[in-house]
N, C-alpha and C positions, 0 to 999 in steps of 0.2 A: 503496499500498499504506500501511496504517496501523499504526503498531507502537507496542508496550505493553514498559517492560522487567519479566523476571522476579527476584525480588531472591533472595538467597540462602538464604532460609528455604522458596522454592517460593509467596510471595504475590503479585500481584502490585501493578506501582505506582502510585498514583492518578493518573497524566498519562499519557495514548494523545497521540501522537507523527501527529498528520495533516499536517507540514508538506508529504511528499512525494505527499500527494494531489493531482489535479487534478480542479478545479470543471469537468461536460459540462452544457451547458448545453439544459436539455430541453419544449418548451411547454409536457408537461401530463403530470405522471405517468400511465403506464397501467396497471392490474396485468394480469402474468402469470397468464389462465386456465387455461395447462395448462404440467406442467414441462417438457415432451421434444418439443412440438408447438405451433405457435401456432393459435390457436383457428380462423380463417378455412381453412385447411390442412384440421383437423378438418371443418367444414360443406364444404370439397369431397371428404371421402373419401366424410361420408356420405351428401352429394346426390349424387352420382355411383353410389353404393352403390344409393341406392335405385330413380335411372332406370334403372341398366342390369336391375338385375330388375322392373321394368316392364316395358324395351322388348324382355327375352328372352321376356317373358311374352306380350306385344303379336303380335308375331313367331311366336310358334307356334300363337297362335289364325286368323292370316292365313294361315299356309302350312297348318295345318292340315285346317281344314275347307275342303274342294272348293266348298262353295257361295258363299268368298268369295271365290276367286281369279276376278282379274280387271286389267287393268294397270293400274286404279287403286289397287287394292290393293297391288299390285307393285312400284310405283312409292312407295307410302308404307313398306313393307319394306323397301327402299331407303333409305331416308330413315332408319327404325328404325337402319340396321344403320350409318349412318355416327358415329349418338349409339352405339352399342354398342360400337364400337372407339374412341371420341374417351376415353369414360367407363374403358377397359378398360388402356385406354394411361395414362392417367393414373394412375389406382391404380398400375400397374404401376408405373413411373415414381417416383412417392412412394416406395413398397412396396422400391423396390431401393437408396435411393438411404437410406430409414431403417435398413437390413441389413448390405448387401454396399454397396462404393463402387463404380458401377458406370467401367469405364471407359470414352476421349473416345473411341473409334466408335461402340460402345454407346446414348454418349447422345445421339453426333449423329442414331444412326439410330431411337432410339425418337424425339429431338425431333421428328424432321423427319416422322416416320410421325405423331405429336399432330397437331402443324399442316395435314397433308395431309388427316388426316377433320374434323377440326375444317372448314377450308374445305371441306369436302365436304359438312358442314352445310345451308352457304346454298347451296350448288348444287341441292343436291337438293328446298331449298323453293323452287327457280328452277323447279327441273322440275315442283313441284307447282302452281304458277304458270301456267306457257303449255300445262300437262294442262288444264285447267280453261279459262284461254284458248281452246283454239284448239276444245273442244266447244261453250262460251256465245258465243264474241262471231263464230270463222270457224267456227262447225257443224260439224266435222269430225265424220263417224261416227269411233265408238270402233274399227272398220277401218281406219280407213284409218292409222289412227295406231301406232309402229311404236313397242318397245319400244328397240331401239337405238337409237333415234338420239336416246331421254334418257337414255341409260346413259352417253355420248359426253358431253352434256352435265353427268350427274351426276359422274364418273368422270372424262372427258380434262379437261375444262378445270382445276379445280382441280388436274393434274398439272406442266399449263404454270407457273402463276404458285407455284407449291413451289417447285416443280425451279428455275426463276429467283433464289425464296427462297433457295436452298440453296446455289446457285450462291455469289449475295455475303453472304451470312452471314460466309464466314469474314473477308473484309475488312472489317466492321464492328465493333468493339468493340459486348458486347453493356450493355443500361445495367443498374447495382451494384444491390442490391435493398436499399444501406446511403443510395441517395439516392431510392429509395421505400420506401419500408418496407413500404409495401399488398403491393406482390408478395409469389406464393409464395416461401418458402423450401427452394428447391428445389437441390441444390447439382449444377447441371448447365447451362452457360454459350447452349444452344443451345434451353432454356425461357424463359429471361427475356428482357423484352423491348424491343427498340432501337429504334430511326427504319426500316429497314432490313426494318421485317416489315409497313409500309403495300405491300410488293410484293405483302401477301397481306389485309391490310386492304383496299387500294383497290379490289380484286373486288371483296370481299365487300360494300364499303359500295353498289357499283352496280348488285351485286344484288338489296340490298335496292329501291331508286330502282327497279327496273324492272320486280319484285315487285309493286310498289304503287301504278306505272304499272298493269301488267296488271287490279291487284283495282279500281281502278277504276274502269276499260272492262268488268270481268264485272258489278260491281254496277249499273252506266250501264242494260246492258240488263236484270240481272232485273229493272229498278227500271223501264224503261220499254217493254221489246219483250215482258218474258215473264212480267208481270204479272199480266195477266187469267187467263195457262193456271194447269193443276192439273195436269197428268199426273204421274206416278213420275220420271219423266227428268228438270222442271220443278223438282219437289221437289229432288232431289238433288243437282242444282247448287247450291239455295236452300243446301238444309245444306255442299258443301265449301266454296260463298263463305265462309259463316258462321266456316268453319273457319281459313280464311286468311283471315279479317279477323281475326281474336283475335290465329294464330301473328305476321303481317309485322310491326301492330307490338311485339311481345315480343320478338322477337328484334334489330328494330328499337332499340328502346331499350337490352336487353340491354347491343348491341356498342356505343353509344353510350357507354355508362357503361363498358365494356371500355378503349375507347380513351384515357378522361382521365377524374379524379381526384384530388381533396384526394392531397399524395404527403408530408404535417408536421402532427404533434398529431392529439386525441382523430378529427379529421373524419376522416383517414388510415384511420382502423383501424375507423369508423364504416362507412367507403364500402368496404373489402375486405370485410366481414361481408357486404354488402347484394349486393355480387357475386358471391360466393361461390355466397351462398343462391342470383341467378339465374340462374348459371350453369349451376353442378351439376345445379339439377329444370331445366331445359329439357327435357333426353328424354323426365323424367318427363313433363309437361306437353305432349308433343307426342303420346305415347302414350295419356294421355288423351282427347283432342281428337281426333284421327283413329282411335283402336280403342276404345277403353274406352267413352267419350258416344256413341259412333255407331250413331246404331239400327240398321241393319243387321247389325251385327256380336252388339249384344243379342240381338236377333230372331233368329239363326243360334245364339248359345249358347243359348236360351230353347228354340228348337225342338229343337234335340238334347237337352237336359237331357230335356225331354219325352219325346220318345222313346222314353233310354234307364228312365228311369222306367216307362215303358208296359212296353219289352222284359222287365224283372227283374221287375214284378208281375207276368207271361203266367207268367214262367220260373219265378216261384215258387207259384203255384197248379198249377204242372201238376206238379210236387215234391211237394205238399200231396196232389194230387188222386190219386198212383201209391202213397204212402206210404197213405192210405186205403183203396185196395184191398189 
């Protein structure tokens, strides 16, 4: 505290006493962008909201149109659902912390769910790679592939690792935000990062490596064996492989950024903002590649739009003829 004496006549003394103030060393002053909320947190909120809207629309498109119902798109829908749940839980945790104080049990429950659905992102991406690998490399027909097996991997695999993490988490203290200023300012100790999180992060890294192996094998088969083929099925394989080729490095690079980065100075704030943008918009990118930019989806939407327009024109023509009579 700094103090200044107020004279009897109501005027302030010329001297201010700073002797009781303590100097705090900071590498570089960084301006506060928001008085009540950190900029990275604001970016997370906006990014997750955009991703949530895009993913819900993508799921609605793939579920509503019967022309798009197949095992491949069912896997896409489950991948979208993992991102939807992650986005909803992150927004929910932040909103609750800003408005009401969440009890410890509620914090643990929400944080565990958030980590579970975040981990299912990677396992369903593994399912995407495995499905394409079985079709292209192992050359199994779509009829022999059962969704139940993929569901066990996508939903059951993360359950094992997140369960082990939840058991071990109480015995290990979480890393303080004071030591890592680039972390999210959420007052829930279970959402903060610690070394015990490698129980989840390790399998996620392994999933990325396995998917990379799948991708290399798929690309090799497409280049060598199916290069001359020009069937509809082969073209679909190529398009799916291109989408996977974009997503695997995207998920891998983003995940490496999540694991490690600078913890002090201006670099930590730039790192936090970059990480917030990449993480929060992942769902939007996935929905873009697997739904909105997919030629099959666009063709189906175009077909239904033309049919709806023709039906409306025919109906309006009948109404006009009736009025003329």
